[in-house]
N, C-alpha and C positions, 0 to 999 in steps of 0.2 A: 366543449365537453359533455361527454356524452352520459346521462346519468340513468343507471341500472336502478329500479324497483326494488326496493329491499329483498323481495320474493318474486319479483319477474312477473310473477302470475295473479296476487291477489293482496291486499294490504295484509301487514302483518298482525292488526287489531281483530281480523277475523278468524285468527288461527290461537287455538290455546295450548299454550304447553301442558303437557302431561306432569301434576306437581311432583311425582316422585322421581321425574328426571329432573328436577333443578338442582342446581349446587352453587356454594359458594366459589368465585373464580377470582382468585386473587392477579394482581399487577398493576400497572400505570394503563392508562384509558386505551390508548392503541391496543395494549396487548388483551385485555378482556375482550373488547370489540372484535378482534382476531380470534379469540379462542372461544366466542359464543355463538350460539344462532340466533339470527334478527329476532326471529318471531318470540323467543323465549326471554330478552333481555327485561328485567324487572324495572318500572317508574319505582318511583320513589313511595306512591301508594301502593304498589304490590307489596316492597319491603315492609311497609310501617303494617299490613294488613299478615304477613306472616308471624313476624315479631309479636302482633296481639293475639295469634293463633296460639303459639308457641309458651305463653307469660308464662305457665307453671310446669313447662319443660325443666327438670332440673338440668340436663347439658346443655341444652338448643338455648334456655333464654337468658343467659349469660352471654355464651358465644355471639346470638343475633345482636344483643344490647353492645358490645365492644364493639363491631365493626363498624369500620367508616366505608361506605358504599357508596360507587357511582353508581346512577340511575340513568334510564333510559328517559330522560329529558333534557331537554336544550331550551334555555333562554332565548330570547331575542330581541333585538334594540332597533329601532328604526325611526325616521322623521315621517310625517306626513304635515306639509306646511309649515306651522311653527310648531305643532305639537312634538312630542317624543314619545311613543310608545314601547311598550314592555310587553314583550310573550314570552309564552311559554307552549311546549309543546308535549304530546305524548309520547308513547316509543314511535310511532310510524316517523313524526314528526323528525325524532334524535335520530332515526336509522336514515332518513334523507340527510341529515345536516352533518352526521358524524360519523355514519356506518359506511361511506367510502372517502378515499383521502383522507383516513384519519390521522397517519401521520403528519401531512402539511396542516392541518386544520392544529393539529396538539404543538406543532412550533408556532404557529401564527400566535397562539394563545398566549404560549411561552413568552414568547418576544413582544407579542403588541397589547395584550391583554384583552383582544379579541380575537374571533376569527372571521375574516369576510366572507358572507357566505356568496358565492357564484350566481348568477343568475339564474341560471339553470334549474339549480337546488331551489333555489327561491320562491320561483316559480311552481316549480313540482310541491312544495311545502305549502303555498296559499293553496294550492289546487286539490291539495290531499284534505284540507279542511282539518289538519291536526295542531294546529297553533291556534291560540287565544292572544289578542293584542288588548293591553288596556293603556290610557293614557300615564304617564309614567308618574306625574304629579299626584293624582288620585290614590298613589299607593301608600302616602303618606309615611314615608320612611321616617326612622328615629336614626339617629349619629349619638355615637360615641367614643372618641379617639382610644379610650381605653379599653372600649367594649372589643368583643369578638370579632364584632361588624364595624371597622370604624368608617366604612365607606356608605354602609345603608342597610337598615332591619327593620322588620315590624314586628310585635311580638303576639302570639294567642295563647290567651289564657285556658288551660285545659278544663278547667271548671266554670268558665265562662265565655266560651269561644264564640256564640252568638251574636256580642257585644261587639267582638273585635275583626269575627270574619266581613267585611264591607264587599261590595259589588266589585268592585278591583280588584282587592286580594284574592277572592276568592279560587280564578282560576289557577293561583300559586297552590293554595291550600287544597284546592281538590287533586293535585296531581301528586302532591306530595305525604297529605295525610286524609285524603276523601271527601266525601260531599255527604250530605243528607242523614240520612242513619248512620251509615258507616263510617262517618267522622266524628258522630256521637261517641259510636263503640269505642276507636280508636283514641279520641281525647280521655275517654273513663280509663283505657288500661295505661295510658301516660300517666295520668293523676294515682293509679293506684297499684300499678307494675311492681313485683316483688322485687324487681333487681334494683331501681332508682324512682321515687315517686317524685314526676314531673309537672312541675305549677305551671310552665309556659313554656312556649315552642317558639322559634324562632325561624324566620326567613328572613336569609341576605340575599342583599341584590348591592350592585355597584352603586354610586350616588350616580343623582341624577347628572349634576355637573360633569362628573366622569364619563358618562358616555353620550352628552350633547356634545364636548369635546371632541370625542373621539367620531361622532359623526358630520362634524364639519368637512366639507369637502366632497360626502357622497349626496347622491340623488335623493329625493322621496322614493322610499319605497327599497332602498338599498338597506341590507339587513347585517347586523353584526350579531355573532352568537357565543354562548358561552355555556360551558357545561355546566351539570349538575351534584352534588353529593348530600347525600342524607347522612349524617353524622352520629357519631354514638352516643351512647347515653351518657353524657359528662353529668354537670352540672344542669342541664337542660337538653334539649331535644332539637336539633335544629336541621334546614331544609339550606343550601346554600345554591342557590339560581345566579349565582355569578362567580361560579371555580374556574379557576383559570392554571390552576398546578396541576396540569392534567399528567405529567410524569410520577407525582406522586404515588404511591404504592397506596392502592385502595383493592376494592375488590366488587365484584358484580355479580346480582343474583341470576342465574338464566341456565340454559342446558347447553352443556359443552360440545363446542363442534369438532371435537376429536378428544379421543380416548386420553384418559391423564395418566402422564406417566411418573412412575414412581407411586408415592403413596395416593391413595383415592382421594379423590374432592369426598367433601363430606356432606352426604344427601339429607336435606333437613325438613321436607314437606313428605306429606302422606297424601292429604288431601283436603283441597279448602273449598268450602260451601259457601260458596258468594250469595246473601241473602237477596231477596227483590229488594231495588232502590225504593227507599220510602225519601219523601221531602219533608223535611221537619220546618215548621213555620219561623224561620229563621231568615238573616239576610243572605244565607248561604243558600 
């Protein structure tokens, strides 16, 4: 199997999409990947940042809050010895895992609950450096069969997030809501936003037992993948790092790969100024 680099010449992370070119691109996972430029696909953090920026826009705040997004992050699971590891990627890693053979990956996710990452993709992913693995048990997932995440989840309080973001949880929080100074800004936005005031965010994953069972028969280092979704602002805000229903109609934030037919896609970005990264004295 031959893997093409997402941009063939340089990593997507080195190219920044012009914010004014970003659109909300609707469809299932395969459709939104086909219809978007690889370098422009927004991660969970990218979408969270946009939501925070347009918090006071009367037309866009509700639209952005009510949209369910596929995001350019992939969750990975593998075994190392007796330990089960959970990992999360950024955009480059997502493009390596799902940017090619997307229909195959989508079919496997629907049928088996996971996509078995081919060795050549797994090697390219590790070489890219765009994935962080942690010991699964250290995530300290909660379970509640009546909750939105019957498999597993961990909550983060928006007004007390430094107490909930442990070292193991930090990579999943970083790709969905940011880190350091920006995490504090987005948590404040969620807690006080004019659409719905949110006291707690939730990050969902499959249960450790479910992952361990799926990894049976695989060799050390072989990877299973799932997609990721950033939910709307319902009763809470959530990042699903164990998303399997990739044929469901969602949307992706990115630059369209071809002109839209019919009704124009909605431009919602003008300019985002990223402040310098400031590390706060917390466990993040």
